[in-house]
A tleap script that builds the chain and sets N, CA, C and O, in Angstrom:
source leaprc.protein.ff14SB
mol = sequence {
  NMET LYS ASN GLU HIE SER PRO SER ALA SER
  GLU ILE ALA LEU PRO ARG VAL LEU ALA ALA
  LEU SER ASP PRO THR ARG LEU GLY ILE VAL
  ARG LEU LEU ALA ASP GLY ARG GLU ARG GLY
  TRP GLY GLN LEU ARG ALA PRO VAL ALA LYS
  SER THR LEU SER HIE HIE LEU LYS VAL LEU
  ARG ASP ALA GLY ILE THR GLN THR ARG GLN
  GLU GLY THR ARG CYS PHE VAL ALA LEU ARG
  ARG ASP ASP LEU ASP ALA ARG PHE PRO HIE
  LEU THR SER ALA LEU LEU SER ALA ALA ALA
  ALA ASP GLY ILE GLY GLN HIE VAL THR GLU
  ALA GLU ALA ASP CTHR
}
set mol.1.N position { 0.830 -1.174 0.000 }
set mol.1.CA position { 0.000 0.000 0.000 }
set mol.1.C position { 0.874 1.236 0.000 }
set mol.1.O position { 1.856 1.315 0.739 }
set mol.2.N position { 0.522 2.184 -0.815 }
set mol.2.CA position { 1.256 3.436 -0.850 }
set mol.2.C position { 0.871 4.282 0.344 }
set mol.2.O position { -0.227 4.139 0.883 }
set mol.3.N position { 1.761 5.157 0.758 }
set mol.3.CA position { 1.485 6.069 1.847 }
set mol.3.C position { 0.811 7.295 1.256 }
set mol.3.O position { 1.474 8.297 0.988 }
set mol.4.N position { -0.500 7.228 1.048 }
set mol.4.CA position { -1.220 8.292 0.373 }
set mol.4.C position { -1.741 9.316 1.371 }
set mol.4.O position { -1.888 9.033 2.560 }
set mol.5.N position { -2.015 10.505 0.862 }
set mol.5.CA position { -2.458 11.609 1.692 }
set mol.5.C position { -3.836 11.358 2.277 }
set mol.5.O position { -4.766 10.971 1.571 }
set mol.6.N position { -3.949 11.578 3.543 }
set mol.6.CA position { -5.226 11.589 4.234 }
set mol.6.C position { -5.340 12.988 4.818 }
set mol.6.O position { -4.383 13.468 5.425 }
set mol.7.N position { -6.473 13.657 4.656 }
set mol.7.CA position { -6.551 15.043 5.120 }
set mol.7.C position { -6.401 15.168 6.629 }
set mol.7.O position { -6.793 14.280 7.387 }
set mol.8.N position { -5.826 16.284 7.046 }
set mol.8.CA position { -5.771 16.575 8.478 }
set mol.8.C position { -7.194 16.850 8.943 }
set mol.8.O position { -8.092 17.033 8.121 }
set mol.9.N position { -7.402 16.881 10.241 }
set mol.9.CA position { -8.750 17.112 10.774 }
set mol.9.C position { -9.343 18.413 10.250 }
set mol.9.O position { -10.529 18.464 9.922 }
set mol.10.N position { -8.541 19.455 10.167 }
set mol.10.CA position { -9.061 20.748 9.712 }
set mol.10.C position { -9.339 20.790 8.210 }
set mol.10.O position { -10.050 21.676 7.736 }
set mol.11.N position { -8.784 19.838 7.462 }
set mol.11.CA position { -8.988 19.773 6.013 }
set mol.11.C position { -10.184 18.905 5.608 }
set mol.11.O position { -10.538 18.851 4.430 }
set mol.12.N position { -10.805 18.231 6.572 }
set mol.12.CA position { -11.949 17.377 6.242 }
set mol.12.C position { -13.099 18.277 5.793 }
set mol.12.O position { -13.547 19.153 6.532 }
set mol.13.N position { -13.561 18.043 4.573 }
set mol.13.CA position { -14.589 18.897 3.966 }
set mol.13.C position { -15.946 18.193 3.972 }
set mol.13.O position { -16.050 17.026 3.592 }
set mol.14.N position { -16.964 18.898 4.398 }
set mol.14.CA position { -18.300 18.330 4.485 }
set mol.14.C position { -18.801 17.757 3.160 }
set mol.14.O position { -19.350 16.655 3.165 }
set mol.15.N position { -18.642 18.443 2.026 }
set mol.15.CA position { -19.117 17.845 0.770 }
set mol.15.C position { -18.470 16.491 0.463 }
set mol.15.O position { -19.141 15.584 -0.030 }
set mol.16.N position { -17.175 16.349 0.749 }
set mol.16.CA position { -16.492 15.070 0.490 }
set mol.16.C position { -16.983 13.981 1.435 }
set mol.16.O position { -17.154 12.830 1.033 }
set mol.17.N position { -17.211 14.355 2.706 }
set mol.17.CA position { -17.720 13.385 3.679 }
set mol.17.C position { -19.096 12.891 3.249 }
set mol.17.O position { -19.357 11.688 3.228 }
set mol.18.N position { -19.971 13.830 2.907 }
set mol.18.CA position { -21.325 13.443 2.509 }
set mol.18.C position { -21.323 12.629 1.220 }
set mol.18.O position { -22.094 11.679 1.088 }
set mol.19.N position { -20.476 12.987 0.281 }
set mol.19.CA position { -20.378 12.228 -0.968 }
set mol.19.C position { -19.882 10.813 -0.692 }
set mol.19.O position { -20.411 9.848 -1.243 }
set mol.20.N position { -18.869 10.689 0.159 }
set mol.20.CA position { -18.324 9.367 0.478 }
set mol.20.C position { -19.372 8.498 1.165 }
set mol.20.O position { -19.451 7.296 0.909 }
set mol.21.N position { -20.168 9.098 2.029 }
set mol.21.CA position { -21.159 8.333 2.787 }
set mol.21.C position { -22.466 8.128 2.033 }
set mol.21.O position { -23.408 7.547 2.572 }
set mol.22.N position { -22.532 8.599 0.792 }
set mol.22.CA position { -23.749 8.406 0.007 }
set mol.22.C position { -23.855 6.991 -0.554 }
set mol.22.O position { -24.899 6.619 -1.089 }
set mol.23.N position { -22.808 6.208 -0.442 }
set mol.23.CA position { -22.809 4.831 -0.943 }
set mol.23.C position { -23.129 3.868 0.206 }
set mol.23.O position { -22.500 3.952 1.261 }
set mol.24.N position { -24.081 2.967 0.029 }
set mol.24.CA position { -24.453 2.043 1.104 }
set mol.24.C position { -23.309 1.162 1.611 }
set mol.24.O position { -23.248 0.863 2.804 }
set mol.25.N position { -22.412 0.747 0.730 }
set mol.25.CA position { -21.285 -0.082 1.184 }
set mol.25.C position { -20.341 0.736 2.050 }
set mol.25.O position { -19.887 0.264 3.092 }
set mol.26.N position { -20.043 1.954 1.628 }
set mol.26.CA position { -19.164 2.793 2.453 }
set mol.26.C position { -19.819 3.126 3.788 }
set mol.26.O position { -19.148 3.137 4.820 }
set mol.27.N position { -21.096 3.392 3.779 }
set mol.27.CA position { -21.806 3.648 5.033 }
set mol.27.C position { -21.781 2.406 5.912 }
set mol.27.O position { -21.675 2.511 7.134 }
set mol.28.N position { -21.878 1.232 5.299 }
set mol.28.CA position { -21.781 -0.015 6.053 }
set mol.28.C position { -20.413 -0.202 6.689 }
set mol.28.O position { -20.313 -0.684 7.817 }
set mol.29.N position { -19.369 0.172 5.979 }
set mol.29.CA position { -18.015 0.088 6.538 }
set mol.29.C position { -17.911 1.001 7.754 }
set mol.29.O position { -17.364 0.614 8.787 }
set mol.30.N position { -18.436 2.203 7.626 }
set mol.30.CA position { -18.409 3.159 8.744 }
set mol.30.C position { -19.221 2.621 9.918 }
set mol.30.O position { -18.793 2.733 11.066 }
set mol.31.N position { -20.382 2.040 9.644 }
set mol.31.CA position { -21.187 1.451 10.725 }
set mol.31.C position { -20.397 0.373 11.457 }
set mol.31.O position { -20.445 0.293 12.684 }
set mol.32.N position { -19.673 -0.450 10.714 }
set mol.32.CA position { -18.881 -1.522 11.326 }
set mol.32.C position { -17.743 -0.953 12.176 }
set mol.32.O position { -17.452 -1.460 13.259 }
set mol.33.N position { -17.109 0.098 11.675 }
set mol.33.CA position { -15.978 0.691 12.390 }
set mol.33.C position { -16.396 1.620 13.528 }
set mol.33.O position { -15.549 2.065 14.303 }
set mol.34.N position { -17.683 1.915 13.635 }
set mol.34.CA position { -18.166 2.889 14.617 }
set mol.34.C position { -17.958 2.440 16.065 }
set mol.34.O position { -18.073 3.251 16.984 }
set mol.35.N position { -17.655 1.159 16.277 }
set mol.35.CA position { -17.397 0.700 17.643 }
set mol.35.C position { -16.013 1.106 18.138 }
set mol.35.O position { -15.650 0.843 19.285 }
set mol.36.N position { -15.237 1.758 17.252 }
set mol.36.CA position { -13.926 2.264 17.661 }
set mol.36.C position { -12.780 1.281 17.474 }
set mol.36.O position { -11.621 1.637 17.688 }
set mol.37.N position { -13.084 0.060 17.081 }
set mol.37.CA position { -12.025 -0.933 16.882 }
set mol.37.C position { -11.450 -0.832 15.481 }
set mol.37.O position { -12.171 -0.646 14.501 }
set mol.38.N position { -10.146 -0.957 15.417 }
set mol.38.CA position { -9.443 -1.013 14.134 }
set mol.38.C position { -9.650 -2.412 13.548 }
set mol.38.O position { -9.670 -3.406 14.274 }
set mol.39.N position { -9.803 -2.472 12.224 }
set mol.39.CA position { -9.977 -3.759 11.552 }
set mol.39.C position { -8.927 -3.901 10.459 }
set mol.39.O position { -8.551 -2.925 9.810 }
set mol.40.N position { -8.462 -5.125 10.267 }
set mol.40.CA position { -7.642 -5.427 9.107 }
set mol.40.C position { -8.543 -5.463 7.890 }
set mol.40.O position { -9.706 -5.853 7.989 }
set mol.41.N position { -8.015 -5.058 6.736 }
set mol.41.CA position { -8.828 -5.048 5.520 }
set mol.41.C position { -9.436 -6.417 5.256 }
set mol.41.O position { -10.563 -6.511 4.772 }
set mol.42.N position { -8.705 -7.473 5.568 }
set mol.42.CA position { -9.194 -8.823 5.350 }
set mol.42.C position { -10.350 -9.214 6.258 }
set mol.42.O position { -11.015 -10.219 6.006 }
set mol.43.N position { -10.600 -8.441 7.306 }
set mol.43.CA position { -11.709 -8.718 8.215 }
set mol.43.C position { -13.033 -8.165 7.690 }
set mol.43.O position { -14.097 -8.528 8.191 }
set mol.44.N position { -12.975 -7.298 6.695 }
set mol.44.CA position { -14.187 -6.668 6.174 }
set mol.44.C position { -14.808 -7.539 5.097 }
set mol.44.O position { -14.126 -7.977 4.171 }
set mol.45.N position { -16.100 -7.789 5.221 }
set mol.45.CA position { -16.814 -8.596 4.243 }
set mol.45.C position { -17.964 -7.777 3.665 }
set mol.45.O position { -18.794 -7.240 4.398 }
set mol.46.N position { -17.995 -7.693 2.357 }
set mol.46.CA position { -19.075 -7.028 1.634 }
set mol.46.C position { -19.265 -7.786 0.323 }
set mol.46.O position { -18.309 -8.347 -0.213 }
set mol.47.N position { -20.491 -7.806 -0.195 }
set mol.47.CA position { -20.748 -8.542 -1.435 }
set mol.47.C position { -20.274 -7.776 -2.670 }
set mol.47.O position { -21.046 -7.503 -3.589 }
set mol.48.N position { -18.983 -7.437 -2.666 }
set mol.48.CA position { -18.353 -6.743 -3.795 }
set mol.48.C position { -16.988 -7.372 -4.023 }
set mol.48.O position { -16.463 -8.063 -3.150 }
set mol.49.N position { -16.416 -7.132 -5.193 }
set mol.49.CA position { -15.068 -7.627 -5.489 }
set mol.49.C position { -14.060 -6.964 -4.556 }
set mol.49.O position { -14.289 -5.857 -4.069 }
set mol.50.N position { -12.946 -7.646 -4.309 }
set mol.50.CA position { -11.911 -7.073 -3.450 }
set mol.50.C position { -11.426 -5.730 -3.971 }
set mol.50.O position { -11.143 -4.825 -3.186 }
set mol.51.N position { -11.328 -5.591 -5.287 }
set mol.51.CA position { -10.880 -4.322 -5.863 }
set mol.51.C position { -11.906 -3.218 -5.591 }
set mol.51.O position { -11.535 -2.064 -5.376 }
set mol.52.N position { -13.181 -3.569 -5.601 }
set mol.52.CA position { -14.227 -2.586 -5.309 }
set mol.52.C position { -14.195 -2.203 -3.837 }
set mol.52.O position { -14.351 -1.029 -3.500 }
set mol.53.N position { -13.996 -3.173 -2.961 }
set mol.53.CA position { -13.876 -2.881 -1.533 }
set mol.53.C position { -12.673 -1.972 -1.288 }
set mol.53.O position { -12.755 -1.034 -0.494 }
set mol.54.N position { -11.571 -2.243 -1.959 }
set mol.54.CA position { -10.382 -1.401 -1.846 }
set mol.54.C position { -10.691 0.029 -2.287 }
set mol.54.O position { -10.247 0.987 -1.654 }
set mol.55.N position { -11.449 0.167 -3.370 }
set mol.55.CA position { -11.850 1.497 -3.843 }
set mol.55.C position { -12.694 2.214 -2.781 }
set mol.55.O position { -12.479 3.396 -2.513 }
set mol.56.N position { -13.644 1.510 -2.184 }
set mol.56.CA position { -14.484 2.117 -1.146 }
set mol.56.C position { -13.631 2.583 0.035 }
set mol.56.O position { -13.853 3.668 0.574 }
set mol.57.N position { -12.668 1.772 0.432 }
set mol.57.CA position { -11.795 2.152 1.542 }
set mol.57.C position { -10.956 3.377 1.190 }
set mol.57.O position { -10.711 4.224 2.049 }
set mol.58.N position { -10.516 3.480 -0.054 }
set mol.58.CA position { -9.752 4.640 -0.500 }
set mol.58.C position { -10.611 5.899 -0.477 }
set mol.58.O position { -10.141 6.954 -0.051 }
set mol.59.N position { -11.852 5.808 -0.924 }
set mol.59.CA position { -12.747 6.964 -0.908 }
set mol.59.C position { -12.960 7.447 0.526 }
set mol.59.O position { -12.931 8.649 0.788 }
set mol.60.N position { -13.174 6.514 1.453 }
set mol.60.CA position { -13.361 6.881 2.854 }
set mol.60.C position { -12.110 7.541 3.433 }
set mol.60.O position { -12.203 8.528 4.163 }
set mol.61.N position { -10.949 6.994 3.103 }
set mol.61.CA position { -9.690 7.562 3.590 }
set mol.61.C position { -9.460 8.948 3.006 }
set mol.61.O position { -9.109 9.878 3.731 }
set mol.62.N position { -9.656 9.089 1.708 }
set mol.62.CA position { -9.421 10.371 1.047 }
set mol.62.C position { -10.362 11.465 1.542 }
set mol.62.O position { -10.016 12.646 1.518 }
set mol.63.N position { -11.557 11.065 1.991 }
set mol.63.CA position { -12.511 12.035 2.526 }
set mol.63.C position { -12.200 12.400 3.978 }
set mol.63.O position { -12.769 13.346 4.522 }
set mol.64.N position { -11.290 11.642 4.603 }
set mol.64.CA position { -10.934 11.910 5.992 }
set mol.64.C position { -11.803 11.176 6.997 }
set mol.64.O position { -11.747 11.464 8.192 }
set mol.65.N position { -12.596 10.239 6.531 }
set mol.65.CA position { -13.508 9.502 7.399 }
set mol.65.C position { -12.790 8.380 8.137 }
set mol.65.O position { -13.100 8.084 9.291 }
set mol.66.N position { -11.832 7.762 7.464 }
set mol.66.CA position { -11.061 6.683 8.080 }
set mol.66.C position { -9.579 6.996 7.995 }
set mol.66.O position { -9.140 7.864 7.241 }
set mol.67.N position { -8.828 6.260 8.793 }
set mol.67.CA position { -7.370 6.307 8.684 }
set mol.67.C position { -6.895 4.892 8.432 }
set mol.67.O position { -7.467 3.926 8.939 }
set mol.68.N position { -5.862 4.786 7.659 }
set mol.68.CA position { -5.314 3.489 7.300 }
set mol.68.C position { -3.858 3.445 7.746 }
set mol.68.O position { -3.119 4.418 7.598 }
set mol.69.N position { -3.466 2.319 8.284 }
set mol.69.CA position { -2.053 2.137 8.621 }
set mol.69.C position { -1.620 0.776 8.127 }
set mol.69.O position { -2.404 -0.170 8.055 }
set mol.70.N position { -0.351 0.710 7.790 }
set mol.70.CA position { 0.213 -0.532 7.290 }
set mol.70.C position { 1.152 -1.094 8.337 }
set mol.70.O position { 1.922 -0.364 8.961 }
set mol.71.N position { 1.074 -2.405 8.520 }
set mol.71.CA position { 1.972 -3.115 9.430 }
set mol.71.C position { 2.481 -4.330 8.665 }
set mol.71.O position { 1.779 -5.330 8.518 }
set mol.72.N position { 3.704 -4.224 8.184 }
set mol.72.CA position { 4.224 -5.275 7.327 }
set mol.72.C position { 3.428 -5.309 6.039 }
set mol.72.O position { 3.338 -4.306 5.331 }
set mol.73.N position { 2.849 -6.464 5.734 }
set mol.73.CA position { 2.050 -6.588 4.515 }
set mol.73.C position { 0.556 -6.409 4.786 }
set mol.73.O position { -0.254 -6.490 3.864 }
set mol.74.N position { 0.195 -6.170 6.028 }
set mol.74.CA position { -1.219 -6.029 6.389 }
set mol.74.C position { -1.596 -4.554 6.512 }
set mol.74.O position { -0.800 -3.727 6.957 }
set mol.75.N position { -2.823 -4.245 6.110 }
set mol.75.CA position { -3.359 -2.890 6.229 }
set mol.75.C position { -4.525 -2.913 7.205 }
set mol.75.O position { -5.331 -3.844 7.217 }
set mol.76.N position { -4.596 -1.874 8.018 }
set mol.76.CA position { -5.636 -1.751 9.018 }
set mol.76.C position { -6.368 -0.434 8.817 }
set mol.76.O position { -5.780 0.557 8.384 }
set mol.77.N position { -7.657 -0.435 9.136 }
set mol.77.CA position { -8.482 0.757 8.951 }
set mol.77.C position { -9.259 1.031 10.239 }
set mol.77.O position { -9.705 0.112 10.926 }
set mol.78.N position { -9.405 2.318 10.545 }
set mol.78.CA position { -10.169 2.746 11.723 }
set mol.78.C position { -10.939 4.007 11.382 }
set mol.78.O position { -10.514 4.797 10.539 }
set mol.79.N position { -12.065 4.188 12.037 }
set mol.79.CA position { -12.878 5.375 11.858 }
set mol.79.C position { -12.243 6.551 12.600 }
set mol.79.O position { -11.805 6.402 13.741 }
set mol.80.N position { -12.192 7.702 11.963 }
set mol.80.CA position { -11.649 8.915 12.594 }
set mol.80.C position { -12.785 9.643 13.312 }
set mol.80.O position { -13.059 10.808 13.023 }
set mol.81.N position { -13.430 8.972 14.228 }
set mol.81.CA position { -14.623 9.490 14.908 }
set mol.81.C position { -14.349 10.787 15.650 }
set mol.81.O position { -15.142 11.724 15.566 }
set mol.82.N position { -13.233 10.858 16.377 }
set mol.82.CA position { -12.931 12.076 17.132 }
set mol.82.C position { -12.752 13.272 16.203 }
set mol.82.O position { -13.246 14.363 16.486 }
set mol.83.N position { -12.042 13.065 15.091 }
set mol.83.CA position { -11.831 14.158 14.133 }
set mol.83.C position { -13.146 14.587 13.490 }
set mol.83.O position { -13.403 15.780 13.326 }
set mol.84.N position { -13.973 13.613 13.129 }
set mol.84.CA position { -15.259 13.936 12.505 }
set mol.84.C position { -16.174 14.666 13.494 }
set mol.84.O position { -16.833 15.642 13.135 }
set mol.85.N position { -16.208 14.186 14.738 }
set mol.85.CA position { -17.059 14.827 15.743 }
set mol.85.C position { -16.583 16.232 16.082 }
set mol.85.O position { -17.398 17.117 16.342 }
set mol.86.N position { -15.268 16.443 16.082 }
set mol.86.CA position { -14.744 17.777 16.352 }
set mol.86.C position { -15.075 18.740 15.206 }
set mol.86.O position { -15.396 19.907 15.432 }
set mol.87.N position { -14.993 18.240 14.003 }
set mol.87.CA position { -15.230 19.083 12.819 }
set mol.87.C position { -16.713 19.320 12.574 }
set mol.87.O position { -17.122 20.428 12.227 }
set mol.88.N position { -17.525 18.268 12.756 }
set mol.88.CA position { -18.964 18.326 12.476 }
set mol.88.C position { -19.726 17.674 13.641 }
set mol.88.O position { -20.141 16.519 13.540 }
set mol.89.N position { -19.909 18.409 14.739 }
set mol.89.CA position { -20.557 17.823 15.929 }
set mol.89.C position { -21.905 17.181 15.595 }
set mol.89.O position { -22.735 17.760 14.894 }
set mol.90.N position { -22.094 15.989 16.109 }
set mol.90.CA position { -23.342 15.220 16.012 }
set mol.90.C position { -23.620 14.629 14.625 }
set mol.90.O position { -24.544 13.829 14.483 }
set mol.91.N position { -22.856 14.996 13.614 }
set mol.91.CA position { -23.125 14.491 12.265 }
set mol.91.C position { -22.953 12.977 12.189 }
set mol.91.O position { -23.821 12.279 11.663 }
set mol.92.N position { -21.858 12.474 12.703 }
set mol.92.CA position { -21.587 11.035 12.611 }
set mol.92.C position { -22.671 10.243 13.336 }
set mol.92.O position { -23.172 9.250 12.809 }
set mol.93.N position { -23.034 10.674 14.531 }
set mol.93.CA position { -24.083 9.980 15.288 }
set mol.93.C position { -25.401 10.002 14.543 }
set mol.93.O position { -26.095 8.987 14.486 }
set mol.94.N position { -25.759 11.141 13.968 }
set mol.94.CA position { -27.023 11.256 13.240 }
set mol.94.C position { -27.033 10.348 12.018 }
set mol.94.O position { -28.026 9.669 11.757 }
set mol.95.N position { -25.935 10.329 11.266 }
set mol.95.CA position { -25.861 9.476 10.080 }
set mol.95.C position { -25.911 7.997 10.450 }
set mol.95.O position { -26.596 7.213 9.794 }
set mol.96.N position { -25.186 7.618 11.500 }
set mol.96.CA position { -25.180 6.217 11.924 }
set mol.96.C position { -26.551 5.785 12.427 }
set mol.96.O position { -26.988 4.670 12.144 }
set mol.97.N position { -27.230 6.646 13.165 }
set mol.97.CA position { -28.571 6.324 13.664 }
set mol.97.C position { -29.554 6.156 12.516 }
set mol.97.O position { -30.340 5.209 12.499 }
set mol.98.N position { -29.509 7.076 11.557 }
set mol.98.CA position { -30.416 6.989 10.405 }
set mol.98.C position { -30.127 5.746 9.575 }
set mol.98.O position { -31.054 5.076 9.121 }
set mol.99.N position { -28.855 5.433 9.375 }
set mol.99.CA position { -28.488 4.246 8.594 }
set mol.99.C position { -28.952 2.981 9.301 }
set mol.99.O position { -29.462 2.065 8.655 }
set mol.100.N position { -28.785 2.920 10.608 }
set mol.100.CA position { -29.222 1.746 11.359 }
set mol.100.C position { -30.746 1.609 11.304 }
set mol.100.O position { -31.263 0.507 11.121 }
set mol.101.N position { -31.452 2.708 11.460 }
set mol.101.CA position { -32.912 2.683 11.434 }
set mol.101.C position { -33.441 2.193 10.085 }
set mol.101.O position { -34.455 1.498 10.023 }
set mol.102.N position { -32.754 2.558 9.022 }
set mol.102.CA position { -33.190 2.184 7.668 }
set mol.102.C position { -32.526 0.903 7.162 }
set mol.102.O position { -32.822 0.453 6.056 }
set mol.103.N position { -31.632 0.311 7.957 }
set mol.103.CA position { -30.950 -0.919 7.556 }
set mol.103.C position { -29.917 -0.720 6.457 }
set mol.103.O position { -29.564 -1.669 5.756 }
set mol.104.N position { -29.436 0.496 6.303 }
set mol.104.CA position { -28.453 0.784 5.248 }
set mol.104.C position { -27.075 0.319 5.696 }
set mol.104.O position { -26.626 0.647 6.794 }
set mol.105.N position { -26.417 -0.436 4.851 }
set mol.105.CA position { -25.060 -0.886 5.125 }
set mol.105.C position { -24.955 -2.162 5.927 }
set mol.105.O position { -23.851 -2.580 6.274 }
set mol.106.N position { -26.077 -2.792 6.233 }
set mol.106.CA position { -26.010 -4.007 7.041 }
set mol.106.C position { -25.405 -5.188 6.292 }
set mol.106.O position { -25.120 -6.226 6.890 }
set mol.107.N position { -25.208 -5.033 4.989 }
set mol.107.CA position { -24.585 -6.098 4.200 }
set mol.107.C position { -23.073 -6.159 4.404 }
set mol.107.O position { -22.429 -7.112 3.967 }
set mol.108.N position { -22.505 -5.155 5.061 }
set mol.108.CA position { -21.075 -5.166 5.376 }
set mol.108.C position { -20.916 -5.781 6.761 }
set mol.108.O position { -21.516 -5.323 7.733 }
set mol.109.N position { -20.105 -6.818 6.833 }
set mol.109.CA position { -19.924 -7.539 8.086 }
set mol.109.C position { -18.440 -7.751 8.366 }
set mol.109.O position { -17.575 -7.392 7.567 }
set mol.110.N position { -18.179 -8.333 9.505 }
set mol.110.CA position { -16.802 -8.653 9.882 }
set mol.110.C position { -16.597 -10.149 9.736 }
set mol.110.O position { -17.426 -10.946 10.175 }
set mol.111.N position { -15.498 -10.518 9.123 }
set mol.111.CA position { -15.157 -11.930 8.966 }
set mol.111.C position { -14.798 -12.506 10.329 }
set mol.111.O position { -14.310 -11.799 11.211 }
set mol.112.N position { -15.043 -13.770 10.481 }
set mol.112.CA position { -14.655 -14.453 11.712 }
set mol.112.C position { -13.144 -14.420 11.843 }
set mol.112.O position { -12.418 -14.608 10.866 }
set mol.113.N position { -12.676 -14.179 13.063 }
set mol.113.CA position { -11.233 -14.135 13.311 }
set mol.113.C position { -10.633 -15.527 13.146 }
set mol.113.O position { -11.250 -16.531 13.503 }
set mol.114.N position { -9.425 -15.570 12.602 }
set mol.114.CA position { -8.708 -16.838 12.482 }
set mol.114.C position { -8.243 -17.281 13.865 }
set mol.114.O position { -7.676 -16.492 14.621 }
set mol.115.N position { -8.480 -18.512 14.178 }
set mol.115.CA position { -8.039 -19.013 15.488 }
set mol.115.C position { -7.100 -20.152 15.316 }
set mol.115.O position { -6.619 -20.710 16.303 }
savepdb mol mol.pdb
quit
């Protein structure tokens, strides 16, 4: 994975956030990450091709919604909840509540951990 630019908290733009979250799969990824736990990319399950899932993760990162870190050959993703809440108070909670109420993004799940 390349070390690509992720906006600083002050650079997170509302139009980009809203555009990124307009896709049900991306909203589902955010719903999954909303518990504050970091996930490896391989832990995310959605009914899309791996390349499409990678694209969704890039859109979320580029919008400043998630942060990605690499550890060896593995990539991990986490929701930037504190940055989003500081920049746009209550927006993340409102979007997550509405998505949950309408069942949007429930097709994105977490893979069972390898034991």
